ChimeraX commands (.cxc) that place a marker at each C-alpha (Angstrom):
marker #1 position 37.72,101.21,33.46 radius 0.5
marker #1 position 41.73,101.01,34.19 radius 0.5
marker #1 position 42.46,98.54,31.86 radius 0.5
marker #1 position 40.29,100.70,29.48 radius 0.5
marker #1 position 42.65,103.55,29.70 radius 0.5
marker #1 position 45.94,101.37,29.87 radius 0.5
marker #1 position 44.46,99.76,26.48 radius 0.5
marker #1 position 43.66,103.04,25.04 radius 0.5
marker #1 position 47.13,104.79,26.41 radius 0.5
marker #1 position 49.01,101.90,24.41 radius 0.5
marker #1 position 47.13,102.28,21.47 radius 0.5
marker #1 position 47.82,105.85,21.24 radius 0.5
marker #1 position 51.14,105.17,21.44 radius 0.5
marker #1 position 51.59,102.36,19.25 radius 0.5
marker #1 position 49.84,105.06,16.57 radius 0.5
marker #1 position 52.80,108.15,17.14 radius 0.5
marker #1 position 55.19,105.07,17.05 radius 0.5
marker #1 position 54.09,103.91,13.54 radius 0.5
marker #1 position 53.21,107.57,12.50 radius 0.5
marker #1 position 56.79,108.43,13.25 radius 0.5
marker #1 position 58.52,105.75,11.48 radius 0.5
marker #1 position 56.34,105.49,8.70 radius 0.5
marker #1 position 56.92,108.48,7.46 radius 0.5
marker #1 position 60.77,108.97,8.72 radius 0.5
marker #1 position 62.99,111.02,6.35 radius 0.5
marker #1 position 66.20,112.23,8.41 radius 0.5
marker #1 position 68.79,110.75,10.49 radius 0.5
marker #1 position 67.83,112.87,13.77 radius 0.5
marker #1 position 68.51,109.97,16.73 radius 0.5
marker #1 position 67.73,110.37,20.05 radius 0.5
marker #1 position 71.00,109.81,22.10 radius 0.5
marker #1 position 69.89,110.33,25.50 radius 0.5
marker #1 position 66.44,110.27,27.34 radius 0.5
marker #1 position 65.62,110.53,31.05 radius 0.5
marker #1 position 62.15,110.78,32.35 radius 0.5
marker #1 position 63.53,112.60,35.57 radius 0.5
marker #1 position 60.57,111.41,37.91 radius 0.5
marker #1 position 62.46,110.16,40.63 radius 0.5
marker #1 position 65.96,109.51,41.82 radius 0.5
marker #1 position 65.90,105.57,40.60 radius 0.5
marker #1 position 65.44,106.93,37.20 radius 0.5
marker #1 position 68.36,109.69,37.35 radius 0.5
marker #1 position 69.96,107.04,38.80 radius 0.5
marker #1 position 68.94,104.34,36.40 radius 0.5
marker #1 position 69.76,106.75,33.27 radius 0.5
marker #1 position 73.66,107.16,34.95 radius 0.5
marker #1 position 73.15,110.57,36.29 radius 0.5
marker #1 position 73.41,111.76,40.31 radius 0.5
marker #1 position 70.91,112.92,42.20 radius 0.5
marker #1 position 72.79,115.95,44.62 radius 0.5
marker #1 position 69.77,117.51,46.05 radius 0.5
marker #1 position 66.23,117.94,45.12 radius 0.5
marker #1 position 63.02,116.54,45.02 radius 0.5
marker #1 position 60.48,115.04,42.41 radius 0.5
marker #1 position 57.05,116.49,42.39 radius 0.5
marker #1 position 54.10,116.68,39.89 radius 0.5
marker #1 position 55.91,117.83,36.51 radius 0.5
marker #1 position 54.30,118.66,33.04 radius 0.5
marker #1 position 53.92,114.49,33.03 radius 0.5
marker #1 position 54.19,112.21,36.14 radius 0.5
marker #1 position 56.72,113.37,38.49 radius 0.5
marker #1 position 60.07,116.09,37.41 radius 0.5
marker #1 position 62.53,117.05,38.99 radius 0.5
marker #1 position 62.44,120.37,40.84 radius 0.5
marker #1 position 65.30,122.25,41.65 radius 0.5
marker #1 position 64.20,124.99,44.19 radius 0.5
marker #1 position 67.30,126.39,46.31 radius 0.5
marker #1 position 71.29,126.25,45.84 radius 0.5
marker #1 position 72.96,122.32,45.88 radius 0.5
marker #1 position 69.74,121.13,44.41 radius 0.5
marker #1 position 70.85,119.44,41.11 radius 0.5
marker #1 position 71.41,116.49,38.96 radius 0.5
marker #1 position 73.92,115.79,36.61 radius 0.5
marker #1 position 74.24,113.06,33.90 radius 0.5
marker #1 position 77.91,112.45,32.12 radius 0.5
marker #1 position 78.30,114.16,28.73 radius 0.5
marker #1 position 80.05,111.32,27.17 radius 0.5
marker #1 position 78.12,110.05,23.86 radius 0.5
marker #1 position 75.75,111.90,25.04 radius 0.5
marker #1 position 75.99,115.46,24.34 radius 0.5
marker #1 position 78.01,116.32,20.99 radius 0.5
marker #1 position 79.98,119.44,20.25 radius 0.5
marker #1 position 78.97,119.93,16.01 radius 0.5
marker #1 position 75.31,119.35,16.04 radius 0.5
marker #1 position 72.76,118.42,18.18 radius 0.5
marker #1 position 68.97,118.97,19.72 radius 0.5
marker #1 position 68.02,119.34,23.56 radius 0.5
marker #1 position 64.18,119.23,24.35 radius 0.5
marker #1 position 62.53,119.14,27.99 radius 0.5
marker #1 position 59.33,120.46,29.26 radius 0.5
marker #1 position 59.12,122.74,32.34 radius 0.5
marker #1 position 56.86,123.23,35.13 radius 0.5
marker #1 position 56.26,127.15,36.03 radius 0.5
marker #1 position 56.45,127.39,40.11 radius 0.5
marker #1 position 57.24,130.98,40.54 radius 0.5
marker #1 position 55.87,133.32,37.76 radius 0.5
marker #1 position 58.69,134.29,35.14 radius 0.5
marker #1 position 58.49,137.81,36.11 radius 0.5
marker #1 position 59.19,136.92,40.07 radius 0.5
marker #1 position 62.13,134.56,39.78 radius 0.5
marker #1 position 64.86,136.94,41.54 radius 0.5
marker #1 position 68.24,136.23,39.70 radius 0.5
marker #1 position 69.49,134.33,36.74 radius 0.5
marker #1 position 68.48,130.55,37.04 radius 0.5
marker #1 position 69.56,127.30,35.32 radius 0.5
marker #1 position 67.45,124.84,33.45 radius 0.5
marker #1 position 69.78,122.89,31.71 radius 0.5
marker #1 position 73.90,123.49,31.98 radius 0.5
marker #1 position 76.92,122.11,30.84 radius 0.5
marker #1 position 80.39,124.45,31.25 radius 0.5
marker #1 position 83.61,123.99,30.57 radius 0.5
marker #1 position 84.77,126.81,32.76 radius 0.5
marker #1 position 87.36,129.32,31.52 radius 0.5
marker #1 position 85.70,128.70,27.70 radius 0.5
marker #1 position 83.22,126.69,26.77 radius 0.5
marker #1 position 79.63,126.06,27.54 radius 0.5
marker #1 position 75.51,125.24,26.54 radius 0.5
marker #1 position 73.25,127.17,29.01 radius 0.5
marker #1 position 69.03,127.03,28.60 radius 0.5
marker #1 position 68.45,129.63,31.25 radius 0.5
marker #1 position 65.87,132.06,32.25 radius 0.5
marker #1 position 66.20,135.98,34.30 radius 0.5
marker #1 position 69.28,136.06,32.25 radius 0.5
marker #1 position 70.58,139.93,32.52 radius 0.5
marker #1 position 69.84,139.39,28.42 radius 0.5
marker #1 position 66.29,138.77,29.28 radius 0.5
marker #1 position 65.21,139.31,32.33 radius 0.5
marker #1 position 61.50,137.50,31.86 radius 0.5
marker #1 position 62.59,135.26,28.72 radius 0.5
marker #1 position 64.00,132.00,28.29 radius 0.5
marker #1 position 67.86,132.28,26.54 radius 0.5
marker #1 position 69.94,129.82,24.74 radius 0.5
marker #1 position 73.64,130.33,24.81 radius 0.5
marker #1 position 76.64,128.94,24.00 radius 0.5
marker #1 position 80.04,130.07,24.54 radius 0.5
marker #1 position 82.93,129.02,21.81 radius 0.5
marker #1 position 86.71,129.39,22.80 radius 0.5
marker #1 position 85.40,132.05,25.48 radius 0.5
marker #1 position 82.64,133.78,23.20 radius 0.5
marker #1 position 79.59,133.98,24.04 radius 0.5
marker #1 position 76.94,134.38,20.62 radius 0.5
marker #1 position 74.65,137.05,19.98 radius 0.5
marker #1 position 72.89,137.67,22.30 radius 0.5
marker #1 position 69.18,139.90,22.44 radius 0.5
marker #1 position 65.35,138.71,21.92 radius 0.5
marker #1 position 64.65,137.39,18.97 radius 0.5
marker #1 position 68.12,135.65,18.80 radius 0.5
marker #1 position 69.88,133.45,21.41 radius 0.5
marker #1 position 66.81,134.85,23.84 radius 0.5
marker #1 position 62.62,134.74,23.45 radius 0.5
marker #1 position 60.79,137.47,23.71 radius 0.5
marker #1 position 59.90,138.44,27.28 radius 0.5
marker #1 position 57.54,135.82,28.43 radius 0.5
marker #1 position 54.40,135.93,30.45 radius 0.5
marker #1 position 54.46,132.46,31.89 radius 0.5
marker #1 position 52.56,132.04,35.28 radius 0.5
marker #1 position 53.03,129.02,38.24 radius 0.5
marker #1 position 51.42,126.02,37.23 radius 0.5
marker #1 position 51.76,126.23,33.61 radius 0.5
marker #1 position 53.95,123.73,31.77 radius 0.5
marker #1 position 56.38,124.59,28.28 radius 0.5
marker #1 position 58.15,122.59,25.77 radius 0.5
marker #1 position 61.44,124.36,24.99 radius 0.5
marker #1 position 64.00,122.70,22.12 radius 0.5
marker #1 position 67.33,124.34,21.19 radius 0.5
marker #1 position 69.47,123.10,18.21 radius 0.5
marker #1 position 72.66,124.04,17.21 radius 0.5
marker #1 position 74.55,122.91,13.69 radius 0.5
marker #1 position 75.07,124.11,10.30 radius 0.5
marker #1 position 71.25,125.58,10.26 radius 0.5
marker #1 position 72.86,127.72,13.66 radius 0.5
marker #1 position 71.21,127.95,17.06 radius 0.5
marker #1 position 67.67,127.70,17.19 radius 0.5
marker #1 position 65.51,128.22,20.14 radius 0.5
marker #1 position 61.77,126.84,19.94 radius 0.5
marker #1 position 59.27,127.49,22.83 radius 0.5
marker #1 position 55.99,125.15,22.79 radius 0.5
marker #1 position 56.85,124.57,18.91 radius 0.5
marker #1 position 57.70,128.00,17.80 radius 0.5
marker #1 position 60.89,129.35,16.84 radius 0.5
marker #1 position 61.75,131.89,19.32 radius 0.5
marker #1 position 65.20,132.90,18.56 radius 0.5
marker #1 position 67.55,132.21,15.59 radius 0.5
marker #1 position 71.27,132.90,15.25 radius 0.5
marker #1 position 71.84,132.06,11.71 radius 0.5
marker #1 position 75.86,132.56,11.66 radius 0.5
marker #1 position 76.81,130.54,14.67 radius 0.5
marker #1 position 76.88,127.14,13.22 radius 0.5
marker #1 position 78.13,124.72,15.85 radius 0.5
marker #1 position 79.01,123.78,19.68 radius 0.5
marker #1 position 81.55,124.61,22.29 radius 0.5
marker #1 position 85.04,123.78,20.79 radius 0.5
marker #1 position 85.28,121.38,24.36 radius 0.5
marker #1 position 82.70,120.06,26.54 radius 0.5
marker #1 position 83.30,119.33,30.50 radius 0.5
marker #1 position 82.76,115.57,31.78 radius 0.5
marker #1 position 78.93,116.59,33.06 radius 0.5
marker #1 position 76.16,118.50,31.99 radius 0.5
marker #1 position 73.71,119.82,34.99 radius 0.5
marker #1 position 69.71,119.88,34.73 radius 0.5
marker #1 position 67.98,122.44,37.13 radius 0.5
marker #1 position 71.54,124.19,38.26 radius 0.5
marker #1 position 74.74,124.96,38.05 radius 0.5
marker #1 position 77.45,122.31,38.90 radius 0.5
marker #1 position 77.78,121.37,42.28 radius 0.5
marker #1 position 81.35,122.59,42.71 radius 0.5
marker #1 position 79.88,125.81,42.15 radius 0.5
marker #1 position 77.53,125.58,45.21 radius 0.5
marker #1 position 74.50,125.02,42.80 radius 0.5
marker #1 position 73.76,128.34,43.63 radius 0.5
marker #1 position 71.52,129.28,40.58 radius 0.5
marker #1 position 68.40,126.71,40.85 radius 0.5
marker #1 position 65.77,127.01,38.32 radius 0.5
marker #1 position 63.23,127.01,40.81 radius 0.5
marker #1 position 61.07,125.05,38.29 radius 0.5
marker #1 position 60.51,121.90,37.90 radius 0.5
marker #1 position 62.07,119.80,34.52 radius 0.5
marker #1 position 60.76,116.92,32.88 radius 0.5
marker #1 position 61.22,114.26,30.23 radius 0.5
marker #1 position 64.78,115.26,29.04 radius 0.5
marker #1 position 66.00,114.48,25.46 radius 0.5
marker #1 position 69.11,114.90,23.37 radius 0.5
marker #1 position 69.69,114.26,19.78 radius 0.5
marker #1 position 72.28,114.39,17.32 radius 0.5
marker #1 position 71.27,116.37,14.81 radius 0.5
marker #1 position 68.88,119.60,14.78 radius 0.5
marker #1 position 65.16,119.08,14.65 radius 0.5
marker #1 position 63.52,120.37,12.20 radius 0.5
marker #1 position 60.21,122.50,12.81 radius 0.5
marker #1 position 58.04,119.47,11.98 radius 0.5
marker #1 position 60.00,116.85,14.44 radius 0.5
marker #1 position 59.58,119.59,17.04 radius 0.5
marker #1 position 55.96,119.46,16.54 radius 0.5
marker #1 position 55.92,116.12,16.65 radius 0.5
marker #1 position 58.29,115.32,19.55 radius 0.5
marker #1 position 55.64,117.79,21.21 radius 0.5
marker #1 position 52.49,116.44,20.35 radius 0.5
marker #1 position 53.84,112.53,21.33 radius 0.5
marker #1 position 54.67,113.46,24.55 radius 0.5
marker #1 position 51.08,114.95,25.04 radius 0.5
marker #1 position 49.75,111.34,23.49 radius 0.5
marker #1 position 51.48,108.86,25.75 radius 0.5
marker #1 position 51.13,108.79,29.24 radius 0.5
marker #1 position 55.01,108.29,30.61 radius 0.5
marker #1 position 54.03,107.00,33.79 radius 0.5
marker #1 position 52.65,103.84,31.95 radius 0.5
marker #1 position 55.13,102.53,29.79 radius 0.5
marker #1 position 58.53,105.15,29.34 radius 0.5
marker #1 position 58.34,104.08,25.71 radius 0.5
marker #1 position 60.06,107.19,24.77 radius 0.5
marker #1 position 63.34,105.32,26.32 radius 0.5
marker #1 position 63.02,102.97,23.06 radius 0.5
marker #1 position 63.23,106.10,20.86 radius 0.5
marker #1 position 67.04,106.24,19.81 radius 0.5
marker #1 position 66.34,103.87,16.68 radius 0.5
marker #1 position 63.36,105.32,15.39 radius 0.5
marker #1 position 63.84,108.15,13.07 radius 0.5
marker #1 position 61.44,111.04,13.47 radius 0.5
marker #1 position 59.59,112.66,9.62 radius 0.5
marker #1 position 60.36,115.71,8.11 radius 0.5
marker link #1:1,2 radius 0.2
marker link #1:2,3 radius 0.2
marker link #1:3,4 radius 0.2
marker link #1:4,5 radius 0.2
marker link #1:5,6 radius 0.2
marker link #1:6,7 radius 0.2
marker link #1:7,8 radius 0.2
marker link #1:8,9 radius 0.2
marker link #1:9,10 radius 0.2
marker link #1:10,11 radius 0.2
marker link #1:11,12 radius 0.2
marker link #1:12,13 radius 0.2
marker link #1:13,14 radius 0.2
marker link #1:14,15 radius 0.2
marker link #1:15,16 radius 0.2
marker link #1:16,17 radius 0.2
marker link #1:17,18 radius 0.2
marker link #1:18,19 radius 0.2
marker link #1:19,20 radius 0.2
marker link #1:20,21 radius 0.2
marker link #1:21,22 radius 0.2
marker link #1:22,23 radius 0.2
marker link #1:23,24 radius 0.2
marker link #1:24,25 radius 0.2
marker link #1:25,26 radius 0.2
marker link #1:26,27 radius 0.2
marker link #1:27,28 radius 0.2
marker link #1:28,29 radius 0.2
marker link #1:29,30 radius 0.2
marker link #1:30,31 radius 0.2
marker link #1:31,32 radius 0.2
marker link #1:32,33 radius 0.2
marker link #1:33,34 radius 0.2
marker link #1:34,35 radius 0.2
marker link #1:35,36 radius 0.2
marker link #1:36,37 radius 0.2
marker link #1:37,38 radius 0.2
marker link #1:38,39 radius 0.2
marker link #1:39,40 radius 0.2
marker link #1:40,41 radius 0.2
marker link #1:41,42 radius 0.2
marker link #1:42,43 radius 0.2
marker link #1:43,44 radius 0.2
marker link #1:44,45 radius 0.2
marker link #1:45,46 radius 0.2
marker link #1:46,47 radius 0.2
marker link #1:47,48 radius 0.2
marker link #1:48,49 radius 0.2
marker link #1:49,50 radius 0.2
marker link #1:50,51 radius 0.2
marker link #1:51,52 radius 0.2
marker link #1:52,53 radius 0.2
marker link #1:53,54 radius 0.2
marker link #1:54,55 radius 0.2
marker link #1:55,56 radius 0.2
marker link #1:56,57 radius 0.2
marker link #1:57,58 radius 0.2
marker link #1:58,59 radius 0.2
marker link #1:59,60 radius 0.2
marker link #1:60,61 radius 0.2
marker link #1:61,62 radius 0.2
marker link #1:62,63 radius 0.2
marker link #1:63,64 radius 0.2
marker link #1:64,65 radius 0.2
marker link #1:65,66 radius 0.2
marker link #1:66,67 radius 0.2
marker link #1:67,68 radius 0.2
marker link #1:68,69 radius 0.2
marker link #1:69,70 radius 0.2
marker link #1:70,71 radius 0.2
marker link #1:71,72 radius 0.2
marker link #1:72,73 radius 0.2
marker link #1:73,74 radius 0.2
marker link #1:74,75 radius 0.2
marker link #1:75,76 radius 0.2
marker link #1:76,77 radius 0.2
marker link #1:77,78 radius 0.2
marker link #1:78,79 radius 0.2
marker link #1:79,80 radius 0.2
marker link #1:80,81 radius 0.2
marker link #1:81,82 radius 0.2
marker link #1:82,83 radius 0.2
marker link #1:83,84 radius 0.2
marker link #1:84,85 radius 0.2
marker link #1:85,86 radius 0.2
marker link #1:86,87 radius 0.2
marker link #1:87,88 radius 0.2
marker link #1:88,89 radius 0.2
marker link #1:89,90 radius 0.2
marker link #1:90,91 radius 0.2
marker link #1:91,92 radius 0.2
marker link #1:92,93 radius 0.2
marker link #1:93,94 radius 0.2
marker link #1:94,95 radius 0.2
marker link #1:95,96 radius 0.2
marker link #1:96,97 radius 0.2
marker link #1:97,98 radius 0.2
marker link #1:98,99 radius 0.2
marker link #1:99,100 radius 0.2
marker link #1:100,101 radius 0.2
marker link #1:101,102 radius 0.2
marker link #1:102,103 radius 0.2
marker link #1:103,104 radius 0.2
marker link #1:104,105 radius 0.2
marker link #1:105,106 radius 0.2
marker link #1:106,107 radius 0.2
marker link #1:107,108 radius 0.2
marker link #1:108,109 radius 0.2
marker link #1:109,110 radius 0.2
marker link #1:110,111 radius 0.2
marker link #1:111,112 radius 0.2
marker link #1:112,113 radius 0.2
marker link #1:113,114 radius 0.2
marker link #1:114,115 radius 0.2
marker link #1:115,116 radius 0.2
marker link #1:116,117 radius 0.2
marker link #1:117,118 radius 0.2
marker link #1:118,119 radius 0.2
marker link #1:119,120 radius 0.2
marker link #1:120,121 radius 0.2
marker link #1:121,122 radius 0.2
marker link #1:122,123 radius 0.2
marker link #1:123,124 radius 0.2
marker link #1:124,125 radius 0.2
marker link #1:125,126 radius 0.2
marker link #1:126,127 radius 0.2
marker link #1:127,128 radius 0.2
marker link #1:128,129 radius 0.2
marker link #1:129,130 radius 0.2
marker link #1:130,131 radius 0.2
marker link #1:131,132 radius 0.2
marker link #1:132,133 radius 0.2
marker link #1:133,134 radius 0.2
marker link #1:134,135 radius 0.2
marker link #1:135,136 radius 0.2
marker link #1:136,137 radius 0.2
marker link #1:137,138 radius 0.2
marker link #1:138,139 radius 0.2
marker link #1:139,140 radius 0.2
marker link #1:140,141 radius 0.2
marker link #1:141,142 radius 0.2
marker link #1:142,143 radius 0.2
marker link #1:143,144 radius 0.2
marker link #1:144,145 radius 0.2
marker link #1:145,146 radius 0.2
marker link #1:146,147 radius 0.2
marker link #1:147,148 radius 0.2
marker link #1:148,149 radius 0.2
marker link #1:149,150 radius 0.2
marker link #1:150,151 radius 0.2
marker link #1:151,152 radius 0.2
marker link #1:152,153 radius 0.2
marker link #1:153,154 radius 0.2
marker link #1:154,155 radius 0.2
marker link #1:155,156 radius 0.2
marker link #1:156,157 radius 0.2
marker link #1:157,158 radius 0.2
marker link #1:158,159 radius 0.2
marker link #1:159,160 radius 0.2
marker link #1:160,161 radius 0.2
marker link #1:161,162 radius 0.2
marker link #1:162,163 radius 0.2
marker link #1:163,164 radius 0.2
marker link #1:164,165 radius 0.2
marker link #1:165,166 radius 0.2
marker link #1:166,167 radius 0.2
marker link #1:167,168 radius 0.2
marker link #1:168,169 radius 0.2
marker link #1:169,170 radius 0.2
marker link #1:170,171 radius 0.2
marker link #1:171,172 radius 0.2
marker link #1:172,173 radius 0.2
marker link #1:173,174 radius 0.2
marker link #1:174,175 radius 0.2
marker link #1:175,176 radius 0.2
marker link #1:176,177 radius 0.2
marker link #1:177,178 radius 0.2
marker link #1:178,179 radius 0.2
marker link #1:179,180 radius 0.2
marker link #1:180,181 radius 0.2
marker link #1:181,182 radius 0.2
marker link #1:182,183 radius 0.2
marker link #1:183,184 radius 0.2
marker link #1:184,185 radius 0.2
marker link #1:185,186 radius 0.2
marker link #1:186,187 radius 0.2
marker link #1:187,188 radius 0.2
marker link #1:188,189 radius 0.2
marker link #1:189,190 radius 0.2
marker link #1:190,191 radius 0.2
marker link #1:191,192 radius 0.2
marker link #1:192,193 radius 0.2
marker link #1:193,194 radius 0.2
marker link #1:194,195 radius 0.2
marker link #1:195,196 radius 0.2
marker link #1:196,197 radius 0.2
marker link #1:197,198 radius 0.2
marker link #1:198,199 radius 0.2
marker link #1:199,200 radius 0.2
marker link #1:200,201 radius 0.2
marker link #1:201,202 radius 0.2
marker link #1:202,203 radius 0.2
marker link #1:203,204 radius 0.2
marker link #1:204,205 radius 0.2
marker link #1:205,206 radius 0.2
marker link #1:206,207 radius 0.2
marker link #1:207,208 radius 0.2
marker link #1:208,209 radius 0.2
marker link #1:209,210 radius 0.2
marker link #1:210,211 radius 0.2
marker link #1:211,212 radius 0.2
marker link #1:212,213 radius 0.2
marker link #1:213,214 radius 0.2
marker link #1:214,215 radius 0.2
marker link #1:215,216 radius 0.2
marker link #1:216,217 radius 0.2
marker link #1:217,218 radius 0.2
marker link #1:218,219 radius 0.2
marker link #1:219,220 radius 0.2
marker link #1:220,221 radius 0.2
marker link #1:221,222 radius 0.2
marker link #1:222,223 radius 0.2
marker link #1:223,224 radius 0.2
marker link #1:224,225 radius 0.2
marker link #1:225,226 radius 0.2
marker link #1:226,227 radius 0.2
marker link #1:227,228 radius 0.2
marker link #1:228,229 radius 0.2
marker link #1:229,230 radius 0.2
marker link #1:230,231 radius 0.2
marker link #1:231,232 radius 0.2
marker link #1:232,233 radius 0.2
marker link #1:233,234 radius 0.2
marker link #1:234,235 radius 0.2
marker link #1:235,236 radius 0.2
marker link #1:236,237 radius 0.2
marker link #1:237,238 radius 0.2
marker link #1:238,239 radius 0.2
marker link #1:239,240 radius 0.2
marker link #1:240,241 radius 0.2
marker link #1:241,242 radius 0.2
marker link #1:242,243 radius 0.2
marker link #1:243,244 radius 0.2
marker link #1:244,245 radius 0.2
marker link #1:245,246 radius 0.2
marker link #1:246,247 radius 0.2
marker link #1:247,248 radius 0.2
marker link #1:248,249 radius 0.2
marker link #1:249,250 radius 0.2
marker link #1:250,251 radius 0.2
marker link #1:251,252 radius 0.2
marker link #1:252,253 radius 0.2
marker link #1:253,254 radius 0.2
marker link #1:254,255 radius 0.2
marker link #1:255,256 radius 0.2
marker link #1:256,257 radius 0.2
marker link #1:257,258 radius 0.2
marker link #1:258,259 radius 0.2
marker link #1:259,260 radius 0.2
view
């Protein structure tokens, strides 16, 4: 039975990849991927586990940042671009979003004093939503629900959700579970400067990593351009179709173009 399940999984994976390749029409290129399912996976991807644990996530394991000091970091060089891009990841809710006590970070890159990328929740802009925030030359862009934040959410413990954020010529976009939840049309770039590292599940260790997401982060992707709606949907569905613990074929997606 295990062999049959493995064959079915591999066949499903091949079908998804063939669909993506055969219908590709855009230049979206994956420039970063990490499963976040173990310390080894993080380290093999050039990252550092400062503290924290790996527990069951959306797919296999993910990184669980529950308290201060628990964070994962990766170098930004060549893996996070200023002008345009997309960040995608799955989260597993470990604390109801209404019960998260303070601002908490899912993803962060911060050139202190000037520029930043944030994906966070329980922010003052929306205490029960997800916010996608860009700071450019010291200025934050367009807070508010339906702009850089989602509408208030009612996410419960053990639910899994798919978050995609994009920046570039089409403006800032926030996608949740394949639906466009926020759009800032008049901000068409990322930060002007970038720090040496980006952080998953918390803020940087130099500041004490005091704002853990209190959720599980899983299957992190970064692309070099803005994903369209169909591409967001394809990425979400392909994640659901492939069992990452079997072969982690997402690691090879850097050469695959997504369809429109």
